[in-house]
C-alpha positions, 0 to 999 in steps of 0.5 A: 214850798216843796211839791209832790215828787214826781220822778225825772225831768222836771215832770215825769208825771206826764209820761208818754208811753208807747204801744208797745209792751214793756217789761214790768219794772223790778222792785228794786229798779229806779223809776226813770233813772231815779230813787222813787223811795227817796224821792218820796221821803224827802219831799215828805220831810220837806213837806212836813218842815213847811207845814210845821212852820205854818202851824207854829210861827208863821215867820219860820215859813218866811225862812224856808222860803228865803232859804230856798230862794238862796239855794236855788239861786245858786243852783241856777247860777251854777248850771248857767256857768256849767252849761254856757259860761254864763256868768251871774253876778251871785252876790248881788242876786243872792243878797238882793234875794234876801232882802226881796223876801224879807222885806215883802213880809213888812212893806209887802209889794213896795218892799219887794219891788225896791229890793227888786230894783236895787238888785238889778242896779247893783248887778248892772254895776258889779259887772262893770269890772268884767269888761264888755266881753259877755256884759249883755249876757251876764247881766242879762242872766243875772236879771233872769235869776233875780226875777225867776227865784227870788221875786216869784218866791216872794209872793209865796212869803206874801201869801202868809203875811194876811190874817188868814195866810196860813190857809192861803198858803195851805191852798196854794200848795195843795193844788201844786201837789195835786197838779203833780200827783194828778199828772204823774198818775194819769200821764203814766197810765194814759199818756199817748200824746205829747204835749211839747215833745221838742221841750219835755217828751214825757209830758202829755196831753193825758197827764195834763187833763189829769192835772187839771181835774185834780187841780180844780177839784182840790182848788174848789175844796180848798178855797170853799172850806179854807177860805169861805170863798165860792166854789167857782172861784176855787174852780178857777184857782185851781185851773190857773195854778195848773196852767202856771205849774205846766209852764213852769215845768216847761220853762225849766225844761227848756232852760236846762235843754239849751244849757245841755244839762239834766238837772239843775243840781244834785241836792236832793235824793230822787229829785236832782237839784232843788230847782227841779222842785221849785219849777212849778212853785215859782210861777204858782205862787205869783198866781196864787197871791193875785188870784186869792187877793181878788176872790178873798180879799184879806 
């Protein structure tokens, strides 16, 4: 569940340039304050781990999703505490998140929903011992954390359950990666018009168009050749995932702006935190599962 490295901010790919001439970067300069070669290397290694898991034992992929959920949840809880003194009920969300991922394999949506509901109930009870001060704030953040990370990520785990699950996961990952690549290359060269200047100033409409073009092309080819779907289904699949990936980027940017932090963490060299890489994947996993279930029933 690792998208292509895209540099700073959750989505450095959609850079907005100005009319002023800029000095060419030196070969050793970090792009946007980050080590781009390190980001690429980390992205390739993590992508290779996902690919190996898909081509060997599919349950390993579920384990990778579960590990990413645990790390992402921990990062998000830490960011909320650092930036807003918001205290997520961490243990219930961590354990409940693992239950969501692993129960979604044998029991599908029923297992996922049951684990999510029980997690919410435990969070409500767990926070009682902290008293009334900040109760609504902390419980609300705990439920947000449980939904935003493990609930969404579990749809990626459910993708691989089907008989053609490996192909479904590959389609999902290919489109999200192409969204990042298309947005980065187009936005860096042609970006002029900010998409959401108050949320992510470096994200441009030109970059979004680049993401959309490459995402639709990738979705069409992936669905047709990997899942024997129709071309229009692949085009809609690609367009939908580009939209959800973009929304995911903007949502995480807004969370960080609200908290006054630059990155969710510093786990991955050149990337920031793991959540800075999962931002576009999480909502896209939900859309991918829903659309592929509709277009290409297993």
